[in-house]
N, C-alpha and C positions, 0 to 999 in steps of 0.2 A: 195624411197624404201617403205615407208609407204603406198603410193598410190597403189603401186603393190600388197601389201598385201591386201588392201581393195578390189581391183578388183578381185583378185584370190578367196577371201572369198565369195564375191557376186556370182561369177561364179560357185563355188562349191555348194553354197546353192541352187541356182536356179536348177542346174542339179540334185542335190540329191532330190529335191522335185518332179521334173518331173519323175525322174527315180523310185521313190517309187510309184508314181500314175500309170505310165505306163512303167514298166521296159523294155519292148520290143520295145518301140517307137523309131523309127530312127531319128537321128538329121538331116539326109539328106533324105528327103521324096522320092525323085526320084531316089535314088541309086538302084543299081541292088539288087535283093533279096540276103540277107545274107551279103551285104557289107556295109550297113548303120550302122554307129556307134550309139548304143543306148545311151540315155541320161545318164544312170547310168554308162556306160563305160567312158563318158566324165567327169562325176563327179569324178571317180576313177583317171583319168588322171590329172585332175586339183588338186585333193587333193595331189597327189604324187608331183607335182610341188611345191605346197604350203609348203609341209614338207621338201623338199630338200632346197628351198631358206631360210626357217626358220632356219634350221641347220647351214647354211653358215652364216647367218646374226646375229644370236642370241647374239653372244659374241662380235660383232664388233660395234663400235660407228660410227655414220654418220660422214663422212669427213667435211660436211658443219658445223655440231654442234661443232666439235673440232676446226676447224678454227675460227668460230664466237666467241666461248667463250674464246679461248686463246687470240685472238686479242682484244676482248672487255676488258679483264683483263689488257692487256698491255696498252691499251688507258687510262683506269681509274687509274691504279696504277703506270704507268711507268715501270711495270714488269708484268710477267705472273700471279703472285699470290700475292706476298708480297713485299712491298717497301723495307723492311729491308733485304729481301733476295737478291735482285738484284738492283744495281744501274745502271740507264741508262744514258749514257753521250751522248751529242749531239756534232757533228762536226760543223765547221763554216757555213755549209749549212743547219744545222738544222736536219740532218739525224742521225740515231742512229750510234754510233761508235762501231762497232762490237768488236773491239780490247779491248775496256775497259768495255764492257757490263757485262761480267762474270768473277769473280776473278778466279785465277788459282786454280786448284783442290788441296785442302789441304789433302795430303796423310795421315797426322796424324788424320784427321777427316773422313777417308774413312770407309764406311760400311763394316763390316766383311761379311763373306759368310752367316753366321746365321742371321744377321741384314738384309741383302738384301732379304732373304726369308720373314722376317717379314714385310718388306717394303710394300708388296702387301696386307697386312692385315690392316695396319694403317699407310698410307704414311705420314700424318701430324706429327707423333711422330718422324719422321726423317728429319724434315725441316732443311735446312742449312747444311745437311751432304753430303759428296762427295761420288760419285759413279764412278766405272770403270768397265764396263761389256760389253760383246759382244751381239749382237741381229740381228734379221732379219727385214728388213723394209717391211711393207705391204700397207702402204698408205702415200702419199706425197701431201702436199699442200704448196704453198708459196706465199708471196706478195713481195713488192719491197725491204723490209728490212729483212725478216726472212723466215726461213724454218720450217715447222711443220710436224712432222712425227708421225705415229703410228707404233709401233714396237712390236715384240715378243721377250722378253728377254730369253725365252726357245723356240727356233724356231722349234726343232725337235718335240715338243708336241703342238705347237701353244698355249703356255701359257705365263703368266706374260705380259699382255698387258700394254703397257707404252706410255705415251705422251711426245714427245720431241720437245723443241723449240730450234732453232739454229739461232743466229743472223748473218747468211751469206747465202742469197738466191742463191748466185752464185754457191754453192757446186753442182757439177755434180753427183747426186745420183739418182738411179732408184728403183722402187719397186722390191722386192726379192733380193735386195743387202743385203750383211752381213756387219755389221759395228762394230767398237769398239768405244764405247762412253765414254767420261770423262765429268763429270758435277756436278751439284748440285741439290738436291732435294728441290723443292720449295713448295710442298704441294700435294693436291689430286685434280684430275680432275674428275668431274661428268658430265655425259651426258646420253643420252638415245639411246637404240637400235631401230630396226625397229618396235618392238612391243611397243615402248614407255616405256619400262621398264628401270628403273634407273640402270646405270652401273658406276663404278668408276675405276680410274687407277692412279698410281703414275705420278706426272708431274714433269719433269726434264728440267732444262735449261743446255744445252750442251755447253761447251767451246772448245771441240775438238770432231770431228767425222771423223773417219778414215775408209775408205772402205777396207774390208779384204776379204778373201775367206772363202769357207765353212768349210775347214779343220781348220783354225785358230778359227773360231767362234763356231763351233759345235763339231768337232771330232778331236781334237789336238792329236798328236802322244804321246803314252807312250814310245814307243821304235822304233828306225829306224835301219834297217840292210841293209847296202850297199853290193851288190853282184857284179854286172857287170860280171855275169857269162854267157858265150855264148856256145850254143851247135849248131852244124851244121849237117843238113841232106839234101841231094839232092840239094846242092849249096844254101841252104836257112839258114840264121842265126836267131836263136831264143835266145834272151837275157833277163835273169832276171836281172833287173837293181837294184831294191831295194824293200823292204817290210817295210810298216809302220803298226804298231800295235796301235789301239786305243780302247777305251771302247766300241765303237759302231760298229766298223768294222775292217776288215784287208785289207789294200790296197796293191795290187801287181803292180808294175810298170814294163812294158814289152816293148821291142823293137823288131820288126821282119823285117828282110830284105829279099827280094825275089830276089835271084841271078839266078834263073832259067829262062827258056824262057816261062814258063806257068804261069797262074794265080793261086794264092794260096787262101785258104779260111781259115779264123780262126773264130771260134765261141766261145765267152767267156763261154757260157753255157756248153761247153765240158771241161772246166777247173775245177779243184777242189783241195782242200787241205785235207790232212789226218793228224790226230794226234792220235797215239794209234789206237783204233778201232773206232774212230769217223771220219766221212767224212763231210766236209764242202763244200757245193755246191756254185756256183756263185750266188750273189745277187746284182741286179742292184740298185744303189743308185740314185733315181730320183731327190731328193732334191739337191744333190751335183752336178749332171749334169757333171760328169768327162768326159773328152775326152778318149774314148776308142780306141784301135787299130782298123784299118779298118777291116771289114769282108772280102771284096774282095780285094786282093793285087796283082796289076798288075806286070809284069816282070820288074825288075830293081827298084822297089819301096820299100821305107823303111817307116814304120809306127810305131808309139808308143802310149802308153796311160796307163790308170789305169783300172783294173778290181778289183772288191770287193767281199769279203767274210765275213761271220759272225766273230765276235771277237774270238780270240784264247787265251787260257790260257797259259801265258808265264811261268807258274811255274810248268808245267808238261812235258810231252814228247816233243821231237822235232817234226817238222812238215815236210811234204813232199808235194811240189807243183807239179801238173800234168797238162799238156796242150797238145793239139793236133793241127796238121795242116793237110790239105788235098789239093790236087793238081787237076787241071782240066785235067791233063794228067793221065790217069788211070794206066799207067806203073810206076808212081812215088808213091811208098808206104812210108809213114811216120810211124815211131815208136813214141810212146808216149814220150814226153819230161818230164824228171823227175829231179827235183831240191830239194836237201835235205836242210832243214833250221834248223840250229843248234841254239837252243834258249839260249845256255850258252854264 
C-alpha cells in the first residue's frame, strides 16, 4: 500500500507541474481536437484517487504488520504480549495446545461498559482483564496454529479497532462476519498505517469466538411483537408476521403468497409506517443485507423477508403499517394493506 501512495504522489506531482506550465497541453497528442485530456485534468484525477485511498487506509493497520508483530511476540514470549498473561502449553507433537492456551473468561474480572470504553484510550491499564463483546471482522490472517483478526468493536461506525489472536486456525470465519468474542486483554498493539503514521489498538487473546448475525451484534431487539395477521385481496395473501423494534431501526417481517394466475409486484419503497403525524419511509440496511421479499412474484409463489424503517418511539402513539401490491393484470386492483400496531 505504501508503494501505491508513493507512485500516486509522484504521478500527481509530475502532472501538476506540467499542468501549471502548459494547462492546455494534451496528454494524448494525436487525440482528436477537444478530446485529449490535459495534464492538469490527469493531475486532478490522480489527486482524487490519492484522497479516496487515503481516507480508506488511514485508520487501518497493514495486515502484514499485524501478523508479523503478533507472531514475533508469540515466538519471543510464548504469548502475544506478556508471558504472565498467557501460558502456552505444547502437546506431545510440540504444537500449541489450543484448549489450554487461554484461561476461561473470569466473569468476576469482566470489564464494565465504562471500562470497555476506556480500554481504547489505555489498553495496558486493563491487562489480564476479561472481555465479552460483539464486533465485525474486516481482516483475517492465519498460520498453522493461530488466527489473527482485525475487528471493529463498533461496526456501525467503523470504530474501536481491535487486534484478536485465537489459537485455532481451523475456525471457518470470513471478512465481514459478525462475532461474539470472549477473551482476555494482554496489552496494546502498535503498528503503522499506509502513511507510516503510528497507530495503536487493544490486543486480545480470545478463548471463544462465535459467529453471530447482524441483529445480535449491532441492532438487538428492544421489543418484538408477533402478529401473523393475514389480509387477502384478489386471491393473494399478505401477512404481517412480526415487528422488531431496536435503537437503530424497525424491522418488519412479511410473507406474500400469490394465489392468482398473474405476476405480482411488491416494492418495499411503497411501504411506510405512520405514528401520529409522522411518516417513516422505507430505509434499506446495506450493512445487514437482510433478505427482502421478492419484487416480482410469479403465480403460485410464496416469498418472505424483512423490510426496515427508522426507529420508532415506543412510548408514544400507536403505529400503522401500510404496504401495496400491484398485478400484471390491469383488471386486478389492490387497495393499500393497513395493519395497526398497538404499542401497549
